[in-house]
mmJSON file of the N, C-alpha and C atoms, coordinates in Angstrom:
{"data_MODEL":{"atom_site":{
"group_PDB":["ATOM","ATOM","ATOM","ATOM","ATOM","ATOM","ATOM","ATOM","ATOM","ATOM","ATOM","ATOM","ATOM","ATOM","ATOM","ATOM","ATOM","ATOM","ATOM","ATOM","ATOM","ATOM","ATOM","ATOM","ATOM","ATOM","ATOM","ATOM","ATOM","ATOM","ATOM","ATOM","ATOM","ATOM","ATOM","ATOM","ATOM","ATOM","ATOM","ATOM","ATOM","ATOM","ATOM","ATOM","ATOM","ATOM","ATOM","ATOM","ATOM","ATOM","ATOM","ATOM","ATOM","ATOM","ATOM","ATOM","ATOM","ATOM","ATOM","ATOM","ATOM","ATOM","ATOM","ATOM","ATOM","ATOM","ATOM","ATOM","ATOM","ATOM","ATOM","ATOM","ATOM","ATOM","ATOM","ATOM","ATOM","ATOM","ATOM","ATOM","ATOM","ATOM","ATOM","ATOM","ATOM","ATOM","ATOM","ATOM","ATOM","ATOM","ATOM","ATOM","ATOM","ATOM","ATOM","ATOM","ATOM","ATOM","ATOM","ATOM","ATOM","ATOM","ATOM","ATOM","ATOM","ATOM","ATOM","ATOM","ATOM","ATOM","ATOM","ATOM","ATOM","ATOM","ATOM","ATOM","ATOM","ATOM","ATOM","ATOM","ATOM","ATOM","ATOM","ATOM","ATOM","ATOM","ATOM","ATOM","ATOM","ATOM","ATOM","ATOM","ATOM","ATOM","ATOM","ATOM","ATOM","ATOM","ATOM","ATOM","ATOM","ATOM","ATOM","ATOM","ATOM","ATOM","ATOM","ATOM","ATOM","ATOM","ATOM","ATOM","ATOM","ATOM","ATOM","ATOM","ATOM","ATOM","ATOM","ATOM","ATOM","ATOM","ATOM","ATOM","ATOM","ATOM","ATOM","ATOM","ATOM","ATOM","ATOM","ATOM","ATOM","ATOM","ATOM","ATOM","ATOM","ATOM","ATOM","ATOM","ATOM","ATOM","ATOM","ATOM","ATOM","ATOM","ATOM","ATOM","ATOM"],
"id":[1,2,3,4,5,6,7,8,9,10,11,12,13,14,15,16,17,18,19,20,21,22,23,24,25,26,27,28,29,30,31,32,33,34,35,36,37,38,39,40,41,42,43,44,45,46,47,48,49,50,51,52,53,54,55,56,57,58,59,60,61,62,63,64,65,66,67,68,69,70,71,72,73,74,75,76,77,78,79,80,81,82,83,84,85,86,87,88,89,90,91,92,93,94,95,96,97,98,99,100,101,102,103,104,105,106,107,108,109,110,111,112,113,114,115,116,117,118,119,120,121,122,123,124,125,126,127,128,129,130,131,132,133,134,135,136,137,138,139,140,141,142,143,144,145,146,147,148,149,150,151,152,153,154,155,156,157,158,159,160,161,162,163,164,165,166,167,168,169,170,171,172,173,174,175,176,177,178,179,180,181,182,183,184,185,186,187,188,189],
"type_symbol":["N","C","C","N","C","C","N","C","C","N","C","C","N","C","C","N","C","C","N","C","C","N","C","C","N","C","C","N","C","C","N","C","C","N","C","C","N","C","C","N","C","C","N","C","C","N","C","C","N","C","C","N","C","C","N","C","C","N","C","C","N","C","C","N","C","C","N","C","C","N","C","C","N","C","C","N","C","C","N","C","C","N","C","C","N","C","C","N","C","C","N","C","C","N","C","C","N","C","C","N","C","C","N","C","C","N","C","C","N","C","C","N","C","C","N","C","C","N","C","C","N","C","C","N","C","C","N","C","C","N","C","C","N","C","C","N","C","C","N","C","C","N","C","C","N","C","C","N","C","C","N","C","C","N","C","C","N","C","C","N","C","C","N","C","C","N","C","C","N","C","C","N","C","C","N","C","C","N","C","C","N","C","C","N","C","C","N","C","C"],
"label_atom_id":["N","CA","C","N","CA","C","N","CA","C","N","CA","C","N","CA","C","N","CA","C","N","CA","C","N","CA","C","N","CA","C","N","CA","C","N","CA","C","N","CA","C","N","CA","C","N","CA","C","N","CA","C","N","CA","C","N","CA","C","N","CA","C","N","CA","C","N","CA","C","N","CA","C","N","CA","C","N","CA","C","N","CA","C","N","CA","C","N","CA","C","N","CA","C","N","CA","C","N","CA","C","N","CA","C","N","CA","C","N","CA","C","N","CA","C","N","CA","C","N","CA","C","N","CA","C","N","CA","C","N","CA","C","N","CA","C","N","CA","C","N","CA","C","N","CA","C","N","CA","C","N","CA","C","N","CA","C","N","CA","C","N","CA","C","N","CA","C","N","CA","C","N","CA","C","N","CA","C","N","CA","C","N","CA","C","N","CA","C","N","CA","C","N","CA","C","N","CA","C","N","CA","C","N","CA","C","N","CA","C","N","CA","C","N","CA","C","N","CA","C"],
"label_alt_id":[null,null,null,null,null,null,null,null,null,null,null,null,null,null,null,null,null,null,null,null,null,null,null,null,null,null,null,null,null,null,null,null,null,null,null,null,null,null,null,null,null,null,null,null,null,null,null,null,null,null,null,null,null,null,null,null,null,null,null,null,null,null,null,null,null,null,null,null,null,null,null,null,null,null,null,null,null,null,null,null,null,null,null,null,null,null,null,null,null,null,null,null,null,null,null,null,null,null,null,null,null,null,null,null,null,null,null,null,null,null,null,null,null,null,null,null,null,null,null,null,null,null,null,null,null,null,null,null,null,null,null,null,null,null,null,null,null,null,null,null,null,null,null,null,null,null,null,null,null,null,null,null,null,null,null,null,null,null,null,null,null,null,null,null,null,null,null,null,null,null,null,null,null,null,null,null,null,null,null,null,null,null,null,null,null,null,null,null,null],
"label_comp_id":["MET","MET","MET","LEU","LEU","LEU","LYS","LYS","LYS","ARG","ARG","ARG","VAL","VAL","VAL","ALA","ALA","ALA","CYS","CYS","CYS","PRO","PRO","PRO","HIS","HIS","HIS","CYS","CYS","CYS","ASN","ASN","ASN","GLN","GLN","GLN","THR","THR","THR","GLY","GLY","GLY","THR","THR","THR","MET","MET","MET","THR","THR","THR","VAL","VAL","VAL","VAL","VAL","VAL","SER","SER","SER","GLN","GLN","GLN","PRO","PRO","PRO","ASN","ASN","ASN","TYR","TYR","TYR","ALA","ALA","ALA","HIS","HIS","HIS","LEU","LEU","LEU","PHE","PHE","PHE","TRP","TRP","TRP","ILE","ILE","ILE","PRO","PRO","PRO","ILE","ILE","ILE","PHE","PHE","PHE","THR","THR","THR","ILE","ILE","ILE","LYS","LYS","LYS","THR","THR","THR","GLU","GLU","GLU","GLN","GLN","GLN","PHE","PHE","PHE","ALA","ALA","ALA","GLU","GLU","GLU","CYS","CYS","CYS","SER","SER","SER","HIS","HIS","HIS","CYS","CYS","CYS","LYS","LYS","LYS","ARG","ARG","ARG","VAL","VAL","VAL","PHE","PHE","PHE","TYR","TYR","TYR","LYS","LYS","LYS","GLU","GLU","GLU","GLU","GLU","GLU","PHE","PHE","PHE","THR","THR","THR","LYS","LYS","LYS","GLU","GLU","GLU","MET","MET","MET","GLU","GLU","GLU","GLN","GLN","GLN","ALA","ALA","ALA","MET","MET","MET"],
"label_asym_id":["A","A","A","A","A","A","A","A","A","A","A","A","A","A","A","A","A","A","A","A","A","A","A","A","A","A","A","A","A","A","A","A","A","A","A","A","A","A","A","A","A","A","A","A","A","A","A","A","A","A","A","A","A","A","A","A","A","A","A","A","A","A","A","A","A","A","A","A","A","A","A","A","A","A","A","A","A","A","A","A","A","A","A","A","A","A","A","A","A","A","A","A","A","A","A","A","A","A","A","A","A","A","A","A","A","A","A","A","A","A","A","A","A","A","A","A","A","A","A","A","A","A","A","A","A","A","A","A","A","A","A","A","A","A","A","A","A","A","A","A","A","A","A","A","A","A","A","A","A","A","A","A","A","A","A","A","A","A","A","A","A","A","A","A","A","A","A","A","A","A","A","A","A","A","A","A","A","A","A","A","A","A","A","A","A","A","A","A","A"],
"label_entity_id":["1","1","1","1","1","1","1","1","1","1","1","1","1","1","1","1","1","1","1","1","1","1","1","1","1","1","1","1","1","1","1","1","1","1","1","1","1","1","1","1","1","1","1","1","1","1","1","1","1","1","1","1","1","1","1","1","1","1","1","1","1","1","1","1","1","1","1","1","1","1","1","1","1","1","1","1","1","1","1","1","1","1","1","1","1","1","1","1","1","1","1","1","1","1","1","1","1","1","1","1","1","1","1","1","1","1","1","1","1","1","1","1","1","1","1","1","1","1","1","1","1","1","1","1","1","1","1","1","1","1","1","1","1","1","1","1","1","1","1","1","1","1","1","1","1","1","1","1","1","1","1","1","1","1","1","1","1","1","1","1","1","1","1","1","1","1","1","1","1","1","1","1","1","1","1","1","1","1","1","1","1","1","1","1","1","1","1","1","1"],
"label_seq_id":[1,1,1,2,2,2,3,3,3,4,4,4,5,5,5,6,6,6,7,7,7,8,8,8,9,9,9,10,10,10,11,11,11,12,12,12,13,13,13,14,14,14,15,15,15,16,16,16,17,17,17,18,18,18,19,19,19,20,20,20,21,21,21,22,22,22,23,23,23,24,24,24,25,25,25,26,26,26,27,27,27,28,28,28,29,29,29,30,30,30,31,31,31,32,32,32,33,33,33,34,34,34,35,35,35,36,36,36,37,37,37,38,38,38,39,39,39,40,40,40,41,41,41,42,42,42,43,43,43,44,44,44,45,45,45,46,46,46,47,47,47,48,48,48,49,49,49,50,50,50,51,51,51,52,52,52,53,53,53,54,54,54,55,55,55,56,56,56,57,57,57,58,58,58,59,59,59,60,60,60,61,61,61,62,62,62,63,63,63],
"pdbx_PDB_ins_code":[null,null,null,null,null,null,null,null,null,null,null,null,null,null,null,null,null,null,null,null,null,null,null,null,null,null,null,null,null,null,null,null,null,null,null,null,null,null,null,null,null,null,null,null,null,null,null,null,null,null,null,null,null,null,null,null,null,null,null,null,null,null,null,null,null,null,null,null,null,null,null,null,null,null,null,null,null,null,null,null,null,null,null,null,null,null,null,null,null,null,null,null,null,null,null,null,null,null,null,null,null,null,null,null,null,null,null,null,null,null,null,null,null,null,null,null,null,null,null,null,null,null,null,null,null,null,null,null,null,null,null,null,null,null,null,null,null,null,null,null,null,null,null,null,null,null,null,null,null,null,null,null,null,null,null,null,null,null,null,null,null,null,null,null,null,null,null,null,null,null,null,null,null,null,null,null,null,null,null,null,null,null,null,null,null,null,null,null,null],
"Cartn_x":[19.431,19.432,20.075,19.718,20.025,20.744,22.225,23.125,23.163,23.19,23.541,22.652,21.332,20.166,19.019,18.766,17.811,16.328,15.218,13.913,13.227,12.588,11.694,11.021,10.479,9.146,10.041,10.606,11.002,12.491,13.227,14.616,15.593,15.523,16.398,17.489,18.78,19.711,19.984,19.918,20.208,19.526,17.874,16.898,15.783,16.233,15.608,16.101,14.889,15.292,14.367,15.293,14.507,14.015,12.722,12.109,12.037,12.342,12.133,10.754,9.528,8.798,8.342,8.574,7.804,6.781,5.939,4.477,4.652,4.139,4.171,2.595,2.825,1.759,1.692,0.687,0.326,-0.503,-0.233,-1.178,-1.581,-2.682,-2.683,-1.873,-2.116,-0.857,0.321,0.774,2.285,2.666,3.77,4.075,5.061,4.856,5.506,6.504,5.737,6.925,6.508,7.739,7.464,6.731,5.572,4.911,5.545,5.861,6.73,7.271,8.024,8.551,8.44,7.849,7.337,8.311,8.583,10.157,9.312,9.484,9.34,10.172,10.253,11.134,10.662,10.875,10.398,11.221,10.762,11.405,11.537,12.445,12.306,11.876,12.349,12.196,10.768,10.094,8.827,7.161,8.223,7.206,6.718,7.082,6.706,6.778,6.025,6.305,6.243,7.624,7.896,7.607,7.106,6.955,8.04,8.058,9.322,8.859,7.488,7.148,7.315,7.406,8.023,9.403,9.937,11.687,12.403,13.187,13.928,15.445,15.843,17.005,18.14,18.241,18.891,19.048,17.809,16.921,17.57,17.243,17.766,18.817,19.835,21.191,21.75,21.668,21.809,21.597,20.784,20.553,21.05],
"Cartn_y":[25.387,25.585,24.416,23.935,23.089,23.811,23.423,23.877,22.905,23.747,22.346,21.604,21.848,20.626,21.921,21.355,22.183,21.743,22.39,22.632,21.562,20.678,20.051,20.638,21.53,22.29,23.512,24.478,25.248,25.265,24.331,23.733,25.055,25.752,26.823,26.258,26.296,25.689,26.624,25.893,26.704,27.245,27.093,28.258,27.324,26.041,25.214,25.386,25.454,25.642,24.785,23.795,22.683,23.251,22.989,23.349,22.047,22.066,21.103,21.621,20.837,21.522,20.377,20.613,19.634,19.888,18.418,18.831,18.238,19.025,18.432,18.312,17.101,16.966,18.382,18.913,19.776,19.692,20.098,19.987,21.445,21.846,23.071,24.089,23.679,24.802,24.858,23.964,23.88,22.675,22.772,21.698,20.767,19.631,18.57,18.073,17.094,16.353,16.576,16.147,16.134,14.946,15.004,13.602,13.176,13.771,13.655,15.036,14.939,16.108,15.839,17.259,17.289,18.15,17.642,18.09,18.121,19.515,20.241,21.245,21.258,22.058,23.313,24.187,24.837,25.893,26.007,26.795,28.459,29.052,30.634,31.327,30.46,31.093,30.895,29.648,29.625,29.137,29.433,29.199,27.748,27.053,25.142,24.755,23.936,23.227,21.512,21.148,19.888,19.102,18.117,17.234,16.383,15.614,14.623,13.339,13.184,12.057,12.521,13.371,14.309,14.508,14.174,14.781,13.843,14.544,13.462,13.036,11.875,11.417,12.233,13.33,14.547,15.272,15.635,16.311,15.627,14.024,13.186,13.329,13.298,13.015,14.697,15.748,16.958,17.134,16.803,16.817,16.247],
"Cartn_z":[-5.67,-7.128,-7.617,-8.649,-9.346,-10.909,-10.109,-11.822,-12.512,-13.798,-14.857,-15.094,-14.696,-14.963,-15.762,-16.52,-17.577,-17.265,-17.149,-16.698,-17.846,-17.915,-18.94,-19.674,-19.175,-19.839,-20.578,-20.359,-21.335,-21.619,-20.843,-21.457,-21.234,-20.357,-19.559,-19.046,-18.979,-17.828,-17.016,-15.109,-14.099,-13.385,-13.944,-13.256,-12.174,-12.49,-10.84,-9.586,-8.673,-7.387,-6.496,-5.539,-5.129,-3.666,-3.211,-2.052,-1.203,0.148,0.934,2.05,1.941,3.179,4.207,4.999,5.98,6.559,6.851,7.489,8.383,9.579,11.186,11.95,12.881,13.415,14.576,14.999,15.858,17.045,17.992,19.242,19.879,20.177,19.745,19.345,17.886,17.01,17.369,17.784,18.075,17.417,16.436,15.962,16.998,16.49,17.597,16.694,15.586,14.882,13.595,12.888,11.107,10.792,9.99,9.684,8.36,7.655,6.12,5.605,4.168,3.999,2.78,2.027,0.55,-0.455,-1.246,-2.283,-3.344,-3.859,-5.442,-5.868,-7.156,-8.102,-8.787,-8.606,-9.327,-10.743,-11.687,-12.79,-12.615,-12.076,-11.869,-13.369,-14.609,-15.889,-16.467,-16.031,-16.577,-15.675,-14.275,-12.899,-12.975,-13.822,-13.734,-12.473,-11.872,-10.803,-10.829,-10.302,-10.565,-9.179,-8.962,-8.185,-7.911,-6.457,-6.492,-7.627,-7.741,-8.644,-10.152,-9.932,-11.826,-12.277,-11.044,-11.146,-12.448,-12.82,-13.916,-13.42,-13.942,-13.196,-13.126,-14.075,-13.853,-12.607,-12.694,-11.368,-9.987,-9.907,-8.679,-8.699,-9.336,-9.399,-8.744,-9.334,-8.887,-7.528,-6.738,-5.301,-4.375],
"occupancy":[1.0,1.0,1.0,1.0,1.0,1.0,1.0,1.0,1.0,1.0,1.0,1.0,1.0,1.0,1.0,1.0,1.0,1.0,1.0,1.0,1.0,1.0,1.0,1.0,1.0,1.0,1.0,1.0,1.0,1.0,1.0,1.0,1.0,1.0,1.0,1.0,1.0,1.0,1.0,1.0,1.0,1.0,1.0,1.0,1.0,1.0,1.0,1.0,1.0,1.0,1.0,1.0,1.0,1.0,1.0,1.0,1.0,1.0,1.0,1.0,1.0,1.0,1.0,1.0,1.0,1.0,1.0,1.0,1.0,1.0,1.0,1.0,1.0,1.0,1.0,1.0,1.0,1.0,1.0,1.0,1.0,1.0,1.0,1.0,1.0,1.0,1.0,1.0,1.0,1.0,1.0,1.0,1.0,1.0,1.0,1.0,1.0,1.0,1.0,1.0,1.0,1.0,1.0,1.0,1.0,1.0,1.0,1.0,1.0,1.0,1.0,1.0,1.0,1.0,1.0,1.0,1.0,1.0,1.0,1.0,1.0,1.0,1.0,1.0,1.0,1.0,1.0,1.0,1.0,1.0,1.0,1.0,1.0,1.0,1.0,1.0,1.0,1.0,1.0,1.0,1.0,1.0,1.0,1.0,1.0,1.0,1.0,1.0,1.0,1.0,1.0,1.0,1.0,1.0,1.0,1.0,1.0,1.0,1.0,1.0,1.0,1.0,1.0,1.0,1.0,1.0,1.0,1.0,1.0,1.0,1.0,1.0,1.0,1.0,1.0,1.0,1.0,1.0,1.0,1.0,1.0,1.0,1.0,1.0,1.0,1.0,1.0,1.0,1.0],
"B_iso_or_equiv":[0.0,0.0,0.0,0.0,0.0,0.0,0.0,0.0,0.0,0.0,0.0,0.0,0.0,0.0,0.0,0.0,0.0,0.0,0.0,0.0,0.0,0.0,0.0,0.0,0.0,0.0,0.0,0.0,0.0,0.0,0.0,0.0,0.0,0.0,0.0,0.0,0.0,0.0,0.0,0.0,0.0,0.0,0.0,0.0,0.0,0.0,0.0,0.0,0.0,0.0,0.0,0.0,0.0,0.0,0.0,0.0,0.0,0.0,0.0,0.0,0.0,0.0,0.0,0.0,0.0,0.0,0.0,0.0,0.0,0.0,0.0,0.0,0.0,0.0,0.0,0.0,0.0,0.0,0.0,0.0,0.0,0.0,0.0,0.0,0.0,0.0,0.0,0.0,0.0,0.0,0.0,0.0,0.0,0.0,0.0,0.0,0.0,0.0,0.0,0.0,0.0,0.0,0.0,0.0,0.0,0.0,0.0,0.0,0.0,0.0,0.0,0.0,0.0,0.0,0.0,0.0,0.0,0.0,0.0,0.0,0.0,0.0,0.0,0.0,0.0,0.0,0.0,0.0,0.0,0.0,0.0,0.0,0.0,0.0,0.0,0.0,0.0,0.0,0.0,0.0,0.0,0.0,0.0,0.0,0.0,0.0,0.0,0.0,0.0,0.0,0.0,0.0,0.0,0.0,0.0,0.0,0.0,0.0,0.0,0.0,0.0,0.0,0.0,0.0,0.0,0.0,0.0,0.0,0.0,0.0,0.0,0.0,0.0,0.0,0.0,0.0,0.0,0.0,0.0,0.0,0.0,0.0,0.0,0.0,0.0,0.0,0.0,0.0,0.0],
"pdbx_formal_charge":[null,null,null,null,null,null,null,null,null,null,null,null,null,null,null,null,null,null,null,null,null,null,null,null,null,null,null,null,null,null,null,null,null,null,null,null,null,null,null,null,null,null,null,null,null,null,null,null,null,null,null,null,null,null,null,null,null,null,null,null,null,null,null,null,null,null,null,null,null,null,null,null,null,null,null,null,null,null,null,null,null,null,null,null,null,null,null,null,null,null,null,null,null,null,null,null,null,null,null,null,null,null,null,null,null,null,null,null,null,null,null,null,null,null,null,null,null,null,null,null,null,null,null,null,null,null,null,null,null,null,null,null,null,null,null,null,null,null,null,null,null,null,null,null,null,null,null,null,null,null,null,null,null,null,null,null,null,null,null,null,null,null,null,null,null,null,null,null,null,null,null,null,null,null,null,null,null,null,null,null,null,null,null,null,null,null,null,null,null],
"auth_seq_id":[1,1,1,2,2,2,3,3,3,4,4,4,5,5,5,6,6,6,7,7,7,8,8,8,9,9,9,10,10,10,11,11,11,12,12,12,13,13,13,14,14,14,15,15,15,16,16,16,17,17,17,18,18,18,19,19,19,20,20,20,21,21,21,22,22,22,23,23,23,24,24,24,25,25,25,26,26,26,27,27,27,28,28,28,29,29,29,30,30,30,31,31,31,32,32,32,33,33,33,34,34,34,35,35,35,36,36,36,37,37,37,38,38,38,39,39,39,40,40,40,41,41,41,42,42,42,43,43,43,44,44,44,45,45,45,46,46,46,47,47,47,48,48,48,49,49,49,50,50,50,51,51,51,52,52,52,53,53,53,54,54,54,55,55,55,56,56,56,57,57,57,58,58,58,59,59,59,60,60,60,61,61,61,62,62,62,63,63,63],
"auth_comp_id":["MET","MET","MET","LEU","LEU","LEU","LYS","LYS","LYS","ARG","ARG","ARG","VAL","VAL","VAL","ALA","ALA","ALA","CYS","CYS","CYS","PRO","PRO","PRO","HIS","HIS","HIS","CYS","CYS","CYS","ASN","ASN","ASN","GLN","GLN","GLN","THR","THR","THR","GLY","GLY","GLY","THR","THR","THR","MET","MET","MET","THR","THR","THR","VAL","VAL","VAL","VAL","VAL","VAL","SER","SER","SER","GLN","GLN","GLN","PRO","PRO","PRO","ASN","ASN","ASN","TYR","TYR","TYR","ALA","ALA","ALA","HIS","HIS","HIS","LEU","LEU","LEU","PHE","PHE","PHE","TRP","TRP","TRP","ILE","ILE","ILE","PRO","PRO","PRO","ILE","ILE","ILE","PHE","PHE","PHE","THR","THR","THR","ILE","ILE","ILE","LYS","LYS","LYS","THR","THR","THR","GLU","GLU","GLU","GLN","GLN","GLN","PHE","PHE","PHE","ALA","ALA","ALA","GLU","GLU","GLU","CYS","CYS","CYS","SER","SER","SER","HIS","HIS","HIS","CYS","CYS","CYS","LYS","LYS","LYS","ARG","ARG","ARG","VAL","VAL","VAL","PHE","PHE","PHE","TYR","TYR","TYR","LYS","LYS","LYS","GLU","GLU","GLU","GLU","GLU","GLU","PHE","PHE","PHE","THR","THR","THR","LYS","LYS","LYS","GLU","GLU","GLU","MET","MET","MET","GLU","GLU","GLU","GLN","GLN","GLN","ALA","ALA","ALA","MET","MET","MET"],
"auth_asym_id":["A","A","A","A","A","A","A","A","A","A","A","A","A","A","A","A","A","A","A","A","A","A","A","A","A","A","A","A","A","A","A","A","A","A","A","A","A","A","A","A","A","A","A","A","A","A","A","A","A","A","A","A","A","A","A","A","A","A","A","A","A","A","A","A","A","A","A","A","A","A","A","A","A","A","A","A","A","A","A","A","A","A","A","A","A","A","A","A","A","A","A","A","A","A","A","A","A","A","A","A","A","A","A","A","A","A","A","A","A","A","A","A","A","A","A","A","A","A","A","A","A","A","A","A","A","A","A","A","A","A","A","A","A","A","A","A","A","A","A","A","A","A","A","A","A","A","A","A","A","A","A","A","A","A","A","A","A","A","A","A","A","A","A","A","A","A","A","A","A","A","A","A","A","A","A","A","A","A","A","A","A","A","A","A","A","A","A","A","A"],
"auth_atom_id":["N","CA","C","N","CA","C","N","CA","C","N","CA","C","N","CA","C","N","CA","C","N","CA","C","N","CA","C","N","CA","C","N","CA","C","N","CA","C","N","CA","C","N","CA","C","N","CA","C","N","CA","C","N","CA","C","N","CA","C","N","CA","C","N","CA","C","N","CA","C","N","CA","C","N","CA","C","N","CA","C","N","CA","C","N","CA","C","N","CA","C","N","CA","C","N","CA","C","N","CA","C","N","CA","C","N","CA","C","N","CA","C","N","CA","C","N","CA","C","N","CA","C","N","CA","C","N","CA","C","N","CA","C","N","CA","C","N","CA","C","N","CA","C","N","CA","C","N","CA","C","N","CA","C","N","CA","C","N","CA","C","N","CA","C","N","CA","C","N","CA","C","N","CA","C","N","CA","C","N","CA","C","N","CA","C","N","CA","C","N","CA","C","N","CA","C","N","CA","C","N","CA","C","N","CA","C","N","CA","C","N","CA","C","N","CA","C","N","CA","C"],
"pdbx_PDB_model_num":[1,1,1,1,1,1,1,1,1,1,1,1,1,1,1,1,1,1,1,1,1,1,1,1,1,1,1,1,1,1,1,1,1,1,1,1,1,1,1,1,1,1,1,1,1,1,1,1,1,1,1,1,1,1,1,1,1,1,1,1,1,1,1,1,1,1,1,1,1,1,1,1,1,1,1,1,1,1,1,1,1,1,1,1,1,1,1,1,1,1,1,1,1,1,1,1,1,1,1,1,1,1,1,1,1,1,1,1,1,1,1,1,1,1,1,1,1,1,1,1,1,1,1,1,1,1,1,1,1,1,1,1,1,1,1,1,1,1,1,1,1,1,1,1,1,1,1,1,1,1,1,1,1,1,1,1,1,1,1,1,1,1,1,1,1,1,1,1,1,1,1,1,1,1,1,1,1,1,1,1,1,1,1,1,1,1,1,1,1]
}}}
């Protein structure tokens, strides 16, 4: 959770949650190694999702 960070869409403070989701290479449905990790933030108030490219400087500094 990003404290003291306002959502750029609804301007609510303290509602942003950051998620890191790894993408794996698989061999017969068994994850072998991580290819890349996607990061995104979601506002629990307005449900807007912000991808890494859309992060504000304030969001990047809080991580």
